[in-house]
N, CA and C atoms of all chains as a GROMACS GRO file, in nm:
protein
  579
    1MET      N    1   0.085  -0.120   0.000
    1MET     CA    2   0.000   0.000   0.000
    1MET      C    3   0.088   0.124   0.000
    2SER      N    4   0.057   0.217  -0.087
    2SER     CA    5   0.139   0.337  -0.094
    2SER      C    6   0.107   0.428   0.026
    3PRO      N    7   0.208   0.500   0.075
    3PRO     CA    8   0.184   0.584   0.193
    3PRO      C    9   0.093   0.704   0.164
    4LYS      N   10   0.089   0.746   0.039
    4LYS     CA   11   0.010   0.865   0.007
    4LYS      C   12  -0.097   0.828  -0.095
    5SER      N   13  -0.223   0.850  -0.062
    5SER     CA   14  -0.330   0.812  -0.154
    5SER      C   15  -0.343   0.914  -0.266
    6THR      N   16  -0.374   0.864  -0.384
    6THR     CA   17  -0.398   0.953  -0.498
    6THR      C   18  -0.546   0.977  -0.511
    7ALA      N   19  -0.582   1.070  -0.601
    7ALA     CA   20  -0.723   1.103  -0.619
    7ALA      C   21  -0.802   0.981  -0.663
    8ALA      N   22  -0.739   0.896  -0.748
    8ALA     CA   23  -0.809   0.779  -0.800
    8ALA      C   24  -0.835   0.676  -0.690
    9GLU      N   25  -0.748   0.673  -0.587
    9GLU     CA   26  -0.763   0.574  -0.482
    9GLU      C   27  -0.861   0.616  -0.372
   10ARG      N   28  -0.889   0.747  -0.366
   10ARG     CA   29  -0.977   0.795  -0.259
   10ARG      C   30  -1.120   0.746  -0.281
   11PRO      N   31  -1.191   0.713  -0.173
   11PRO     CA   32  -1.330   0.671  -0.190
   11PRO      C   33  -1.415   0.787  -0.240
   12ARG      N   34  -1.507   0.755  -0.332
   12ARG     CA   35  -1.595   0.859  -0.386
   12ARG      C   36  -1.724   0.861  -0.307
   13VAL      N   37  -1.741   0.963  -0.229
   13VAL     CA   38  -1.861   0.976  -0.147
   13VAL      C   39  -1.928   1.107  -0.182
   14ALA      N   40  -2.056   1.099  -0.217
   14ALA     CA   41  -2.129   1.221  -0.252
   14ALA      C   42  -2.166   1.298  -0.126
   15ALA      N   43  -2.142   1.428  -0.129
   15ALA     CA   44  -2.175   1.512  -0.015
   15ALA      C   45  -2.324   1.547  -0.017
   16GLU      N   46  -2.373   1.595   0.097
   16GLU     CA   47  -2.512   1.641   0.106
   16GLU      C   48  -2.530   1.765   0.016
   17PRO      N   49  -2.653   1.789  -0.033
   17PRO     CA   50  -2.675   1.906  -0.119
   17PRO      C   51  -2.631   2.038  -0.054
   18GLY      N   52  -2.656   2.050   0.077
   18GLY     CA   53  -2.616   2.172   0.146
   18GLY      C   54  -2.465   2.189   0.145
   19THR      N   55  -2.393   2.080   0.167
   19THR     CA   56  -2.247   2.085   0.165
   19THR      C   57  -2.196   2.118   0.025
   20LEU      N   58  -2.263   2.060  -0.076
   20LEU     CA   59  -2.225   2.090  -0.215
   20LEU      C   60  -2.233   2.240  -0.242
   21ALA      N   61  -2.343   2.299  -0.197
   21ALA     CA   62  -2.362   2.444  -0.218
   21ALA      C   63  -2.256   2.523  -0.143
   22LEU      N   64  -2.226   2.480  -0.020
   22LEU     CA   65  -2.127   2.553   0.059
   22LEU      C   66  -1.988   2.543  -0.004
   23VAL      N   67  -1.956   2.426  -0.059
   23VAL     CA   68  -1.827   2.408  -0.126
   23VAL      C   69  -1.816   2.505  -0.244
   24CYS      N   70  -1.926   2.515  -0.320
   24CYS     CA   71  -1.925   2.605  -0.436
   24CYS      C   72  -1.913   2.750  -0.394
   25VAL      N   73  -1.986   2.788  -0.290
   25VAL     CA   74  -1.980   2.927  -0.244
   25VAL      C   75  -1.840   2.960  -0.191
   26ALA      N   76  -1.782   2.865  -0.114
   26ALA     CA   77  -1.647   2.887  -0.061
   26ALA      C   78  -1.547   2.901  -0.176
   27GLY      N   79  -1.563   2.814  -0.277
   27GLY     CA   80  -1.473   2.820  -0.392
   27GLY      C   81  -1.489   2.948  -0.472
   28TRP      N   82  -1.610   3.001  -0.473
   28TRP     CA   83  -1.633   3.128  -0.544
   28TRP      C   84  -1.572   3.245  -0.466
   29LEU      N   85  -1.593   3.243  -0.334
   29LEU     CA   86  -1.541   3.353  -0.252
   29LEU      C   87  -1.388   3.356  -0.253
   30ILE      N   88  -1.328   3.242  -0.227
   30ILE     CA   89  -1.181   3.233  -0.220
   30ILE      C   90  -1.137   3.125  -0.318
   31PRO      N   91  -1.061   3.163  -0.421
   31PRO     CA   92  -1.021   3.062  -0.520
   31PRO      C   93  -0.946   2.945  -0.454
   32GLY      N   94  -0.988   2.824  -0.484
   32GLY     CA   95  -0.923   2.706  -0.428
   32GLY      C   96  -0.979   2.660  -0.295
   33ALA      N   97  -1.068   2.741  -0.234
   33ALA     CA   98  -1.121   2.705  -0.102
   33ALA      C   99  -1.204   2.577  -0.108
   34GLY      N  100  -1.273   2.555  -0.219
   34GLY     CA  101  -1.352   2.432  -0.233
   34GLY      C  102  -1.263   2.309  -0.229
   35HIS      N  103  -1.150   2.315  -0.298
   35HIS     CA  104  -1.058   2.201  -0.298
   35HIS      C  105  -0.995   2.184  -0.160
   36LEU      N  106  -0.961   2.295  -0.096
   36LEU     CA  107  -0.903   2.287   0.040
   36LEU      C  108  -1.004   2.222   0.135
   37TRP      N  109  -1.129   2.259   0.124
   37TRP     CA  110  -1.237   2.203   0.207
   37TRP      C  111  -1.244   2.052   0.187
   38LEU      N  112  -1.229   2.009   0.061
   38LEU     CA  113  -1.244   1.867   0.029
   38LEU      C  114  -1.116   1.787   0.049
   39GLY      N  115  -1.015   1.850   0.104
   39GLY     CA  116  -0.891   1.779   0.135
   39GLY      C  117  -0.790   1.773   0.022
   40ARG      N  118  -0.819   1.841  -0.089
   40ARG     CA  119  -0.722   1.845  -0.200
   40ARG      C  120  -0.633   1.968  -0.178
   41ARG      N  121  -0.546   1.956  -0.078
   41ARG     CA  122  -0.471   2.074  -0.034
   41ARG      C  123  -0.378   2.132  -0.139
   42SER      N  124  -0.301   2.044  -0.206
   42SER     CA  125  -0.202   2.098  -0.300
   42SER      C  126  -0.272   2.170  -0.417
   43LYS      N  127  -0.382   2.110  -0.466
   43LYS     CA  128  -0.456   2.175  -0.574
   43LYS      C  129  -0.514   2.308  -0.527
   44GLY      N  130  -0.573   2.305  -0.409
   44GLY     CA  131  -0.635   2.427  -0.356
   44GLY      C  132  -0.534   2.540  -0.340
   45ILE      N  133  -0.415   2.507  -0.290
   45ILE     CA  134  -0.313   2.610  -0.270
   45ILE      C  135  -0.267   2.667  -0.404
   46VAL      N  136  -0.250   2.578  -0.503
   46VAL     CA  137  -0.208   2.626  -0.637
   46VAL      C  138  -0.314   2.721  -0.694
   47PHE      N  139  -0.441   2.682  -0.684
   47PHE     CA  140  -0.548   2.769  -0.737
   47PHE      C  141  -0.552   2.902  -0.663
   48LEU      N  142  -0.535   2.894  -0.531
   48LEU     CA  143  -0.538   3.018  -0.451
   48LEU      C  144  -0.427   3.114  -0.495
   49ILE      N  145  -0.307   3.060  -0.509
   49ILE     CA  146  -0.193   3.147  -0.544
   49ILE      C  147  -0.205   3.198  -0.688
   50VAL      N  148  -0.228   3.106  -0.782
   50VAL     CA  149  -0.223   3.145  -0.924
   50VAL      C  150  -0.340   3.237  -0.962
   51LEU      N  151  -0.461   3.203  -0.920
   51LEU     CA  152  -0.576   3.286  -0.958
   51LEU      C  153  -0.572   3.422  -0.889
   52SER      N  154  -0.526   3.424  -0.764
   52SER     CA  155  -0.511   3.554  -0.697
   52SER      C  156  -0.405   3.637  -0.767
   53ALA      N  157  -0.296   3.572  -0.808
   53ALA     CA  158  -0.188   3.644  -0.877
   53ALA      C  159  -0.240   3.702  -1.009
   54MET      N  160  -0.321   3.623  -1.082
   54MET     CA  161  -0.377   3.674  -1.208
   54MET      C  162  -0.462   3.798  -1.184
   55PHE      N  163  -0.541   3.792  -1.078
   55PHE     CA  164  -0.629   3.905  -1.046
   55PHE      C  165  -0.547   4.029  -1.011
   56VAL      N  166  -0.444   4.010  -0.929
   56VAL     CA  167  -0.359   4.123  -0.887
   56VAL      C  168  -0.284   4.180  -1.008
   57VAL      N  169  -0.233   4.094  -1.094
   57VAL     CA  170  -0.163   4.142  -1.213
   57VAL      C  171  -0.259   4.222  -1.301
   58GLY      N  172  -0.383   4.174  -1.313
   58GLY     CA  173  -0.483   4.246  -1.391
   58GLY      C  174  -0.507   4.386  -1.338
   59LEU      N  175  -0.515   4.398  -1.206
   59LEU     CA  176  -0.534   4.531  -1.146
   59LEU      C  177  -0.409   4.617  -1.164
   60TRP      N  178  -0.293   4.554  -1.148
   60TRP     CA  179  -0.164   4.626  -1.162
   60TRP      C  180  -0.148   4.680  -1.304
   61LEU      N  181  -0.201   4.608  -1.402
   61LEU     CA  182  -0.191   4.653  -1.541
   61LEU      C  183  -0.300   4.756  -1.575
   62GLU      N  184  -0.373   4.798  -1.474
   62GLU     CA  185  -0.477   4.901  -1.488
   62GLU      C  186  -0.596   4.854  -1.571
   63GLY      N  187  -0.627   4.724  -1.554
   63GLY     CA  188  -0.747   4.671  -1.618
   63GLY      C  189  -0.871   4.719  -1.544
   64ARG      N  190  -0.986   4.695  -1.605
   64ARG     CA  191  -1.111   4.746  -1.549
   64ARG      C  192  -1.200   4.633  -1.500
   65LEU      N  193  -1.261   4.654  -1.384
   65LEU     CA  194  -1.365   4.563  -1.336
   65LEU      C  195  -1.497   4.621  -1.386
   66PHE      N  196  -1.554   4.556  -1.486
   66PHE     CA  197  -1.668   4.614  -1.555
   66PHE      C  198  -1.795   4.614  -1.470
   67PRO      N  199  -1.879   4.716  -1.488
   67PRO     CA  200  -2.007   4.719  -1.416
   67PRO      C  201  -2.109   4.627  -1.485
   68LEU      N  202  -2.204   4.580  -1.408
   68LEU     CA  203  -2.310   4.495  -1.464
   68LEU      C  204  -2.413   4.584  -1.534
   69GLN      N  205  -2.398   4.602  -1.663
   69GLN     CA  206  -2.497   4.682  -1.735
   69GLN      C  207  -2.546   4.605  -1.857
   70LEU      N  208  -2.677   4.576  -1.854
   70LEU     CA  209  -2.736   4.493  -1.959
   70LEU      C  210  -2.743   4.563  -2.094
   71SER      N  211  -2.733   4.695  -2.095
   71SER     CA  212  -2.743   4.769  -2.222
   71SER      C  213  -2.624   4.739  -2.314
   72GLU      N  214  -2.512   4.698  -2.255
   72GLU     CA  215  -2.393   4.662  -2.334
   72GLU      C  216  -2.365   4.514  -2.311
   73PRO      N  217  -2.413   4.426  -2.401
   73PRO     CA  218  -2.401   4.281  -2.376
   73PRO      C  219  -2.258   4.233  -2.352
   74LEU      N  220  -2.162   4.285  -2.429
   74LEU     CA  221  -2.025   4.238  -2.412
   74LEU      C  222  -1.966   4.284  -2.279
   75VAL      N  223  -2.001   4.407  -2.240
   75VAL     CA  224  -1.957   4.457  -2.109
   75VAL      C  225  -2.020   4.373  -1.998
   76PHE      N  226  -2.146   4.336  -2.019
   76PHE     CA  227  -2.216   4.254  -1.919
   76PHE      C  228  -2.146   4.118  -1.902
   77LEU      N  229  -2.109   4.057  -2.016
   77LEU     CA  230  -2.040   3.927  -2.007
   77LEU      C  231  -1.904   3.943  -1.938
   78GLY      N  232  -1.834   4.051  -1.972
   78GLY     CA  233  -1.707   4.079  -1.906
   78GLY      C  234  -1.725   4.099  -1.756
   79ALA      N  235  -1.835   4.166  -1.720
   79ALA     CA  236  -1.863   4.191  -1.578
   79ALA      C  237  -1.888   4.059  -1.505
   80LEU      N  238  -1.960   3.967  -1.571
   80LEU     CA  239  -1.984   3.836  -1.509
   80LEU      C  240  -1.852   3.762  -1.488
   81ALA      N  241  -1.765   3.768  -1.589
   81ALA     CA  242  -1.635   3.701  -1.578
   81ALA      C  243  -1.554   3.762  -1.465
   82ASP      N  244  -1.555   3.894  -1.453
   82ASP     CA  245  -1.482   3.962  -1.346
   82ASP      C  246  -1.526   3.914  -1.208
   83ARG      N  247  -1.656   3.882  -1.197
   83ARG     CA  248  -1.712   3.843  -1.067
   83ARG      C  249  -1.689   3.696  -1.034
   84GLY      N  250  -1.608   3.629  -1.111
   84GLY     CA  251  -1.576   3.488  -1.084
   84GLY      C  252  -1.495   3.470  -0.957
   85LEU      N  253  -1.426   3.573  -0.916
   85LEU     CA  254  -1.350   3.568  -0.790
   85LEU      C  255  -1.422   3.656  -0.689
   86GLY      N  256  -1.501   3.595  -0.601
   86GLY     CA  257  -1.589   3.672  -0.515
   86GLY      C  258  -1.522   3.771  -0.422
   87LEU      N  259  -1.440   3.719  -0.331
   87LEU     CA  260  -1.379   3.806  -0.229
   87LEU      C  261  -1.277   3.903  -0.288
   88PRO      N  262  -1.186   3.858  -0.375
   88PRO     CA  263  -1.094   3.955  -0.436
   88PRO      C  264  -1.168   4.067  -0.510
   89PHE      N  265  -1.275   4.030  -0.580
   89PHE     CA  266  -1.353   4.132  -0.650
   89PHE      C  267  -1.414   4.230  -0.551
   90GLY      N  268  -1.471   4.176  -0.443
   90GLY     CA  269  -1.533   4.262  -0.341
   90GLY      C  270  -1.432   4.356  -0.278
   91LEU      N  271  -1.314   4.303  -0.247
   91LEU     CA  272  -1.210   4.386  -0.186
   91LEU      C  273  -1.165   4.497  -0.283
   92ALA      N  274  -1.145   4.459  -0.408
   92ALA     CA  275  -1.103   4.558  -0.508
   92ALA      C  276  -1.210   4.666  -0.523
   93HIS      N  277  -1.336   4.624  -0.520
   93HIS     CA  278  -1.447   4.718  -0.531
   93HIS      C  279  -1.448   4.814  -0.412
   94LEU      N  280  -1.428   4.758  -0.291
   94LEU     CA  281  -1.427   4.841  -0.170
   94LEU      C  282  -1.312   4.941  -0.171
   95LEU      N  283  -1.199   4.898  -0.223
   95LEU     CA  284  -1.079   4.983  -0.224
   95LEU      C  285  -1.073   5.074  -0.348
   96ASP      N  286  -1.180   5.074  -0.424
   96ASP     CA  287  -1.188   5.158  -0.546
   96ASP      C  288  -1.078   5.124  -0.646
   97LEU      N  289  -1.042   4.997  -0.652
   97LEU     CA  290  -0.946   4.952  -0.753
   97LEU      C  291  -1.025   4.902  -0.874
   98GLY      N  292  -0.956   4.888  -0.984
   98GLY     CA  293  -1.021   4.833  -1.102
   98GLY      C  294  -1.104   4.934  -1.179
   99ALA      N  295  -1.072   5.063  -1.163
   99ALA     CA  296  -1.144   5.164  -1.240
   99ALA      C  297  -1.104   5.155  -1.388
  100GLY      N  298  -0.980   5.110  -1.412
  100GLY     CA  299  -0.933   5.095  -1.549
  100GLY      C  300  -0.887   5.226  -1.609
  101THR      N  301  -0.773   5.221  -1.677
  101THR     CA  302  -0.723   5.340  -1.747
  101THR      C  303  -0.710   5.303  -1.894
  102VAL      N  304  -0.802   5.352  -1.975
  102VAL     CA  305  -0.808   5.312  -2.116
  102VAL      C  306  -0.678   5.346  -2.188
  103THR      N  307  -0.613   5.454  -2.147
  103THR     CA  308  -0.491   5.497  -2.217
  103THR      C  309  -0.367   5.421  -2.170
  104ALA      N  310  -0.379   5.342  -2.063
  104ALA     CA  311  -0.262   5.267  -2.013
  104ALA      C  312  -0.223   5.158  -2.111
  105ALA      N  313  -0.094   5.134  -2.122
  105ALA     CA  314  -0.045   5.033  -2.216
  105ALA      C  315  -0.098   4.894  -2.181
  106GLY      N  316  -0.120   4.871  -2.052
  106GLY     CA  317  -0.161   4.737  -2.010
  106GLY      C  318  -0.311   4.720  -1.994
  107TYR      N  319  -0.388   4.818  -2.037
  107TYR     CA  320  -0.535   4.814  -2.012
  107TYR      C  321  -0.600   4.686  -2.064
  108GLU      N  322  -0.580   4.656  -2.193
  108GLU     CA  323  -0.645   4.537  -2.250
  108GLU      C  324  -0.590   4.408  -2.187
  109TYR      N  325  -0.459   4.409  -2.161
  109TYR     CA  326  -0.401   4.292  -2.095
  109TYR      C  327  -0.460   4.276  -1.955
  110GLY      N  328  -0.472   4.388  -1.886
  110GLY     CA  329  -0.530   4.385  -1.751
  110GLY      C  330  -0.671   4.329  -1.753
  111ASN      N  331  -0.752   4.376  -1.848
  111ASN     CA  332  -0.889   4.323  -1.861
  111ASN      C  333  -0.885   4.172  -1.884
  112THR      N  334  -0.795   4.129  -1.971
  112THR     CA  335  -0.786   3.986  -2.002
  112THR      C  336  -0.747   3.905  -1.878
  113PHE      N  337  -0.648   3.951  -1.805
  113PHE     CA  338  -0.608   3.881  -1.682
  113PHE      C  339  -0.725   3.873  -1.583
  114LEU      N  340  -0.796   3.985  -1.565
  114LEU     CA  341  -0.906   3.989  -1.468
  114LEU      C  342  -1.018   3.894  -1.509
  115MET      N  343  -1.057   3.900  -1.637
  115MET     CA  344  -1.168   3.817  -1.683
  115MET      C  345  -1.131   3.668  -1.684
  116VAL      N  346  -1.010   3.638  -1.731
  116VAL     CA  347  -0.971   3.497  -1.739
  116VAL      C  348  -0.954   3.438  -1.598
  117ALA      N  349  -0.907   3.518  -1.504
  117ALA     CA  350  -0.897   3.469  -1.365
  117ALA      C  351  -1.035   3.428  -1.315
  118GLY      N  352  -1.135   3.512  -1.342
  118GLY     CA  353  -1.272   3.480  -1.299
  118GLY      C  354  -1.327   3.357  -1.369
  119LEU      N  355  -1.305   3.349  -1.500
  119LEU     CA  356  -1.357   3.234  -1.576
  119LEU      C  357  -1.289   3.104  -1.533
  120LEU      N  358  -1.158   3.111  -1.509
  120LEU     CA  359  -1.088   2.990  -1.462
  120LEU      C  360  -1.142   2.948  -1.326
  121ASN      N  361  -1.176   3.046  -1.242
  121ASN     CA  362  -1.229   3.008  -1.111
  121ASN      C  363  -1.365   2.940  -1.124
  122PHE      N  364  -1.443   2.978  -1.225
  122PHE     CA  365  -1.569   2.906  -1.247
  122PHE      C  366  -1.540   2.758  -1.278
  123LEU      N  367  -1.436   2.732  -1.358
  123LEU     CA  368  -1.399   2.593  -1.388
  123LEU      C  369  -1.353   2.521  -1.261
  124VAL      N  370  -1.276   2.594  -1.179
  124VAL     CA  371  -1.227   2.535  -1.054
  124VAL      C  372  -1.345   2.501  -0.962
  125ILE      N  373  -1.445   2.589  -0.959
  125ILE     CA  374  -1.564   2.562  -0.876
  125ILE      C  375  -1.637   2.436  -0.929
  126LEU      N  376  -1.650   2.425  -1.062
  126LEU     CA  377  -1.715   2.306  -1.119
  126LEU      C  378  -1.638   2.179  -1.083
  127ASP      N  379  -1.505   2.188  -1.084
  127ASP     CA  380  -1.423   2.072  -1.047
  127ASP      C  381  -1.447   2.034  -0.901
  128ALA      N  382  -1.451   2.135  -0.814
  128ALA     CA  383  -1.477   2.109  -0.672
  128ALA      C  384  -1.616   2.047  -0.655
  129PHE      N  385  -1.713   2.096  -0.733
  129PHE     CA  386  -1.849   2.040  -0.727
  129PHE      C  387  -1.846   1.892  -0.765
  130ASP      N  388  -1.776   1.860  -0.873
  130ASP     CA  389  -1.768   1.719  -0.918
  130ASP      C  390  -1.704   1.632  -0.811
  131ILE      N  391  -1.600   1.684  -0.748
  131ILE     CA  392  -1.533   1.605  -0.642
  131ILE      C  393  -1.630   1.584  -0.526
  132ALA      N  394  -1.697   1.692  -0.486
  132ALA     CA  395  -1.789   1.681  -0.373
  132ALA      C  396  -1.908   1.591  -0.404
  133ALA      N  397  -1.948   1.587  -0.533
  133ALA     CA  398  -2.061   1.504  -0.572
  133ALA      C  399  -2.021   1.358  -0.592
  134GLY      N  400  -1.892   1.329  -0.576
  134GLY     CA  401  -1.844   1.191  -0.587
  134GLY      C  402  -1.819   1.146  -0.729
  135ARG      N  403  -1.810   1.241  -0.822
  135ARG     CA  404  -1.786   1.206  -0.963
  135ARG      C  405  -1.639   1.193  -0.994
  136LYS      N  406  -1.554   1.247  -0.910
  136LYS     CA  407  -1.410   1.242  -0.938
  136LYS      C  408  -1.336   1.184  -0.818
  137MET      N  409   0.517   4.732  -1.664
  137MET     CA  410   0.567   4.639  -1.766
  137MET      C  411   0.487   4.660  -1.895
  138THR      N  412   0.555   4.693  -2.003
  138THR     CA  413   0.483   4.716  -2.128
  138THR      C  414   0.525   4.617  -2.236
  139SER      N  415   0.605   4.517  -2.201
  139SER     CA  416   0.646   4.419  -2.300
  139SER      C  417   0.530   4.324  -2.328
  140HIS      N  418   0.477   4.332  -2.447
  140HIS     CA  419   0.365   4.247  -2.484
  140HIS      C  420   0.404   4.100  -2.476
  141PHE      N  421   0.528   4.071  -2.519
  141PHE     CA  422   0.572   3.932  -2.520
  141PHE      C  423   0.579   3.876  -2.377
  142LEU      N  424   0.638   3.953  -2.286
  142LEU     CA  425   0.650   3.903  -2.148
  142LEU      C  426   0.512   3.887  -2.082
  143LEU      N  427   0.422   3.978  -2.114
  143LEU     CA  428   0.286   3.964  -2.058
  143LEU      C  429   0.218   3.840  -2.114
  144MET      N  430   0.242   3.813  -2.241
  144MET     CA  431   0.184   3.693  -2.302
  144MET      C  432   0.244   3.567  -2.239
  145VAL      N  433   0.374   3.570  -2.213
  145VAL     CA  434   0.440   3.456  -2.150
  145VAL      C  435   0.385   3.434  -2.009
  146LEU      N  436   0.369   3.544  -1.935
  146LEU     CA  437   0.314   3.534  -1.798
  146LEU      C  438   0.172   3.478  -1.801
  147PHE      N  439   0.091   3.527  -1.894
  147PHE     CA  440  -0.046   3.479  -1.908
  147PHE      C  441  -0.047   3.329  -1.940
  148ALA      N  442   0.035   3.291  -2.038
  148ALA     CA  443   0.041   3.149  -2.079
  148ALA      C  444   0.085   3.061  -1.962
  149LEU      N  445   0.182   3.110  -1.885
  149LEU     CA  446   0.233   3.033  -1.771
  149LEU      C  447   0.123   3.010  -1.667
  150LEU      N  448   0.055   3.118  -1.629
  150LEU     CA  449  -0.046   3.106  -1.524
  150LEU      C  450  -0.164   3.021  -1.569
  151VAL      N  451  -0.210   3.039  -1.692
  151VAL     CA  452  -0.324   2.960  -1.741
  151VAL      C  453  -0.284   2.812  -1.754
  152SER      N  454  -0.162   2.788  -1.800
  152SER     CA  455  -0.115   2.648  -1.813
  152SER      C  456  -0.111   2.579  -1.678
  153ILE      N  457  -0.064   2.651  -1.576
  153ILE     CA  458  -0.057   2.591  -1.441
  153ILE      C  459  -0.198   2.552  -1.395
  154VAL      N  460  -0.293   2.644  -1.411
  154VAL     CA  461  -0.430   2.616  -1.363
  154VAL      C  462  -0.489   2.495  -1.438
  155PHE      N  463  -0.476   2.493  -1.570
  155PHE     CA  464  -0.534   2.381  -1.646
  155PHE      C  465  -0.465   2.249  -1.613
  156ALA      N  466  -0.332   2.252  -1.598
  156ALA     CA  467  -0.260   2.128  -1.569
  156ALA      C  468  -0.302   2.072  -1.434
  157VAL      N  469  -0.316   2.160  -1.334
  157VAL     CA  470  -0.354   2.113  -1.200
  157VAL      C  471  -0.500   2.068  -1.199
  158LEU      N  472  -0.580   2.135  -1.281
  158LEU     CA  473  -0.723   2.100  -1.288
  158LEU      C  474  -0.744   1.964  -1.356
  159LEU      N  475  -0.665   1.939  -1.462
  159LEU     CA  476  -0.690   1.820  -1.544
  159LEU      C  477  -0.616   1.696  -1.498
  160ARG      N  478  -0.505   1.712  -1.431
  160ARG     CA  479  -0.423   1.596  -1.392
  160ARG      C  480  -0.410   1.587  -1.241
  161ASP      N  481  -0.384   1.465  -1.192
  161ASP     CA  482  -0.381   1.445  -1.047
  161ASP      C  483  -0.241   1.428  -0.988
  162THR      N  484  -0.149   1.370  -1.064
  162THR     CA  485  -0.015   1.350  -1.006
  162THR      C  486   0.078   1.464  -1.049
  163PRO      N  487   0.173   1.500  -0.963
  163PRO     CA  488   0.265   1.610  -0.997
  163PRO      C  489   0.339   1.587  -1.129
  164ARG      N  490   0.375   1.463  -1.157
  164ARG     CA  491   0.447   1.432  -1.281
  164ARG      C  492   0.361   1.463  -1.404
  165GLU      N  493   0.237   1.415  -1.400
  165GLU     CA  494   0.144   1.442  -1.511
  165GLU      C  495   0.115   1.591  -1.523
  166GLN      N  496   0.102   1.656  -1.408
  166GLN     CA  497   0.073   1.800  -1.410
  166GLN      C  498   0.187   1.877  -1.474
  167ALA      N  499   0.310   1.840  -1.440
  167ALA     CA  500   0.427   1.908  -1.496
  167ALA      C  501   0.433   1.887  -1.647
  168ARG      N  502   0.407   1.765  -1.689
  168ARG     CA  503   0.412   1.734  -1.833
  168ARG      C  504   0.303   1.809  -1.909
  169THR      N  505   0.181   1.799  -1.861
  169THR     CA  506   0.068   1.867  -1.928
  169THR      C  507   0.090   2.018  -1.929
  170GLY      N  508   0.132   2.072  -1.814
  170GLY     CA  509   0.156   2.216  -1.806
  170GLY      C  510   0.264   2.261  -1.902
  171GLY      N  511   0.371   2.183  -1.911
  171GLY     CA  512   0.481   2.217  -2.002
  171GLY      C  513   0.437   2.216  -2.147
  172VAL      N  514   0.363   2.112  -2.184
  172VAL     CA  515   0.315   2.101  -2.323
  172VAL      C  516   0.221   2.218  -2.355
  173MET      N  517   0.132   2.247  -2.260
  173MET     CA  518   0.034   2.354  -2.282
  173MET      C  519   0.103   2.490  -2.294
  174PHE      N  520   0.200   2.511  -2.206
  174PHE     CA  521   0.273   2.638  -2.208
  174PHE      C  522   0.347   2.655  -2.342
  175GLY      N  523   0.414   2.548  -2.383
  175GLY     CA  524   0.485   2.552  -2.511
  175GLY      C  525   0.390   2.578  -2.627
  176ALA      N  526   0.274   2.512  -2.623
  176ALA     CA  527   0.175   2.530  -2.730
  176ALA      C  528   0.124   2.674  -2.735
  177PHE      N  529   0.103   2.733  -2.617
  177PHE     CA  530   0.060   2.873  -2.610
  177PHE      C  531   0.163   2.964  -2.679
  178ILE      N  532   0.289   2.946  -2.643
  178ILE     CA  533   0.394   3.034  -2.693
  178ILE      C  534   0.411   3.016  -2.844
  179VAL      N  535   0.420   2.890  -2.888
  179VAL     CA  536   0.441   2.863  -3.031
  179VAL      C  537   0.324   2.917  -3.112
  180THR      N  538   0.201   2.891  -3.064
  180THR     CA  539   0.083   2.939  -3.136
  180THR      C  540   0.082   3.092  -3.146
  181ALA      N  541   0.117   3.158  -3.036
  181ALA     CA  542   0.117   3.305  -3.037
  181ALA      C  543   0.221   3.358  -3.136
  182LEU      N  544   0.338   3.295  -3.137
  182LEU     CA  545   0.443   3.342  -3.230
  182LEU      C  546   0.402   3.317  -3.375
  183VAL      N  547   0.345   3.199  -3.402
  183VAL     CA  548   0.303   3.168  -3.539
  183VAL      C  549   0.193   3.265  -3.583
  184LEU      N  550   0.093   3.287  -3.497
  184LEU     CA  551  -0.016   3.380  -3.532
  184LEU      C  552   0.039   3.521  -3.551
  185GLY      N  553   0.136   3.558  -3.467
  185GLY     CA  554   0.197   3.690  -3.480
  185GLY      C  555   0.264   3.709  -3.615
  186TRP      N  556   0.337   3.607  -3.658
  186TRP     CA  557   0.403   3.615  -3.788
  186TRP      C  558   0.302   3.614  -3.902
  187LEU      N  559   0.196   3.534  -3.888
  187LEU     CA  560   0.094   3.529  -3.993
  187LEU      C  561   0.023   3.663  -4.008
  188MET      N  562   0.008   3.734  -3.897
  188MET     CA  563  -0.063   3.863  -3.902
  188MET      C  564   0.030   3.978  -3.942
  189TYR      N  565   0.157   3.950  -3.945
  189TYR     CA  566   0.256   4.056  -3.970
  189TYR      C  567   0.229   4.135  -4.099
  190PRO      N  568   0.192   4.071  -4.212
  190PRO     CA  569   0.171   4.148  -4.336
  190PRO      C  570   0.046   4.236  -4.333
  191PHE      N  571  -0.045   4.210  -4.240
  191PHE     CA  572  -0.172   4.284  -4.240
  191PHE      C  573  -0.164   4.406  -4.150
  192PRO      N  574  -0.175   4.524  -4.208
  192PRO     CA  575  -0.173   4.644  -4.124
  192PRO      C  576  -0.303   4.659  -4.046
  193LEU      N  577  -0.297   4.725  -3.931
  193LEU     CA  578  -0.418   4.746  -3.853
  193LEU      C  579  -0.507   4.850  -3.919
   0.00000   0.00000   0.00000
């Protein structure tokens, strides 16, 4: 028997619906928190560091956290992507970061980093959901 | 930082790490998948860059 169990060797047990929801909410608020909750520590730490770094780089490049406005469909989709990281987005909003500087050289790159960080976190949340549901 | 290339490399690196960790379970597989993905990102960006070179904005 190997001293360290792999994901394939772990028993697949489906969590209660309430726990599933909490795992997803935790993963949305803090990137990687869902995996940390489920005992996938190394994965959770990597997601926490990398996705947070992407978000910070996006802000540093003077990218914009778009407002939710339905009149501009593409801006609305960008705004949804930005909100993929719950707590970092909330903190940036509170600190008045993410106003975006259109004339900055890194503006478009910043937007891309911010949106992709959020979208990747949605994938990470889905992965945590699958693990919690006993599918992985 | 205004180097488009370095920003692209940083983006490719971070996205490759997330996908590799998401898709694979062992560190060895993660390193291999991440490396391949990172290389593919860079090569594709360079090839597309050269292909777009003759077209003015």
